[in-house]
Legacy VTK file of the C-alpha trace (Angstrom):
# vtk DataFile Version 3.0
C-alpha trace
ASCII
DATASET POLYDATA
POINTS 64 float
-18.598 2.976 -5.379
-18.912 3.080 -1.544
-16.339 4.307 0.469
-15.799 3.184 4.299
-14.132 6.092 6.723
-10.339 6.543 7.115
-8.629 4.706 10.015
-6.033 5.936 11.131
-3.085 3.999 12.468
0.067 5.552 14.617
2.863 3.323 14.488
3.932 2.069 17.810
7.894 1.752 17.216
8.256 5.732 15.096
4.930 7.357 15.569
4.408 7.331 11.967
0.637 8.627 11.200
-0.981 6.253 8.871
-4.532 6.495 7.214
-5.861 3.839 5.439
-9.205 4.077 3.338
-11.443 1.400 1.793
-13.464 1.001 -1.141
-15.143 -1.038 -3.150
-11.972 -1.556 -5.350
-9.398 -2.254 -2.685
-7.498 -0.119 0.034
-5.541 3.037 0.078
-2.910 3.555 2.241
-1.732 7.587 2.844
1.253 8.944 4.468
3.855 11.318 4.809
6.917 9.586 2.672
9.464 12.333 3.906
8.499 11.656 7.537
8.239 7.991 7.405
11.571 7.896 5.415
13.201 10.575 8.666
11.185 8.012 11.577
11.621 4.634 10.242
13.873 1.638 11.259
12.794 -0.453 8.446
12.854 1.437 5.018
14.512 -1.276 2.977
10.918 -2.975 2.945
10.021 -0.123 0.854
6.923 0.321 2.710
5.054 1.334 5.925
2.602 -1.089 6.074
5.446 -4.149 5.163
6.963 -2.478 8.260
3.624 -2.933 10.621
3.400 -6.555 9.147
6.560 -7.544 10.101
6.331 -6.215 13.825
3.668 -8.159 14.063
5.750 -11.037 13.395
4.717 -12.003 9.610
7.835 -11.506 6.726
7.003 -9.976 3.731
8.352 -12.124 0.517
10.598 -10.103 -1.246
10.308 -10.450 -5.103
13.423 -12.625 -6.710
LINES 1 65
64 0 1 2 3 4 5 6 7 8 9 10 11 12 13 14 15 16 17 18 19 20 21 22 23 24 25 26 27 28 29 30 31 32 33 34 35 36 37 38 39 40 41 42 43 44 45 46 47 48 49 50 51 52 53 54 55 56 57 58 59 60 61 62 63
């Protein structure tokens, strides 16, 4: 299994630092959940990745 170096993303809205690592089986998003809950204005999306996607104009599909 090969792992690519982790990429760091800082949310331009709240400053939350996220680390994304990838390997042959998929991607992993690492962040401090407490820090995210204190900073983010979109915690109703249940994940900081959806927050960043939504910020870029894409809307996540909510399960019914």
